[in-house]
C-alpha positions, 0 to 999 in steps of 0.5 A: 476527512484528513487522511488521503486516499491513494489508489493502489495499482498492484492489479494493473497489468498483472495478476494480483490478490486471492482471485488473481485478478488483472485489470485491463487498460480499458477498465483502468481508464474508467477507474481513472475517470472516476478518480479525476471526478472525485479529485483523487490524483495519488497512485501507488505502484511498483517496478516489480508489478509487471506492466503496472507502471506502463499502464498507469503512466499511459492512463494518468497522462490522459486524465491528469496534468503532470504537475497535478498527479502524484505517483509513488513507486517502488524500486526492484526488490533485487539487484544484481549488485554488479554495479549497484549505483548504476542499477539504481539510477537505471531503475529510477530513470526507467520508472520515470519514463514509464510513468511519464512524470517529471519526478517520483513522488515517493520512491519506496525501497521495496526490500528493506534488506537493501538498507540493512545489508552491507551495502546499505549506506551506499544504497541510501546515499545513491537515493539521496543523490537523485533526491537532491537532483529533483528526480525523487520527492521523498524516500520511503520504505515498504516494510513487513515488520516493526523490527525493520522500521526500528532498525532502519530508523536508527541509521537513516532519515526516511520520509515515509513508511508504508506498512500493512494495517487491517482489522486482523493486523495491528502490529504497527499501531503501537502508540510509541512507534507512531508518535516517534514517526510523527515526531520525525515528520515521517509519513505513515501510509497504511496498505493491505487494509483488506489483507489482499481481499482476505477479510472480504471473503466468505471464510468457508470458501477460502483455500484449504491453507486458511482452514486453521484460522476459519473459526477466527474469521467466522467469529469476526463475520458473525460479530459484524453481522450481529451488529449489522455492520458492513465489513468494508464500512467497518474497515474504513471506520477502523482506519479513519479512527487511527490519528497517525495514519496519513494516507491509506491505499485502496485497490479496486477492480472497476469504476463501479467499485471505486464509486461504492468504496468512496461512498462508504468512506465519505459516509457521515454515519459513524459506527458506534458499535464496539467490536472485540479485537480480532488481532492475529499474531500468526504471520502465516495468516497476516503476512501474504508472503507465507501464502505462496507456500500454502 
């Protein structure tokens, strides 16, 4: 398998997902033991994920040497803008301290609007300064729309793009877009491969907000059952078939779950069944930011 697995830490030290689960420090330690055993040393977090950076830094320092672990994090979505350069510097130094690393592997801009606004050039130049100083390995952008990618790439040289990709959302799988990223040597990292756990749930047990898409979700589940397919296995098969995805993020809630997922990912049995497209264009379903208003 050429694609790299990145362990997502959004549920580390904070409530996350449809069920609002939060990992304890002990559970996270057990996950990292399994990660180390399987040579997984790449993690994704964010400064806005409550205590995630602290938990990750403390646990990773127990199991990995500083030069071996790769940790990506994200800048705060909002700054006061009173002294933007200083705020960015402090955010970077704070993340490095909490993560207990010498440098951040990929520092993502968590709010693309920060690059597209009036202070975008200053924002980018400040990040480039700390990249040149060796505190950042790569600069990335975490996006929600294709338009954000196109707008940013017209103005700036970016090293990595992180975007949602799953069996309900293939907005970012446009061949021209992916070929352009590859040509520019920009890493493409897929996140939300289970859409915050939504595709794993029984559609009949989802919150009322999702009723308008119940039939769509039921049809997907029915088709998978008819083809005797596990939705997790099918999701991994779907992601692994996309050539221009360099890495993908998986979130787990226990060491047992990580072991099971790795077994599915590394299974040599290929899925040959043809599943009809279940792509959804309605952002109210595929963009979790809308769920908050449900």
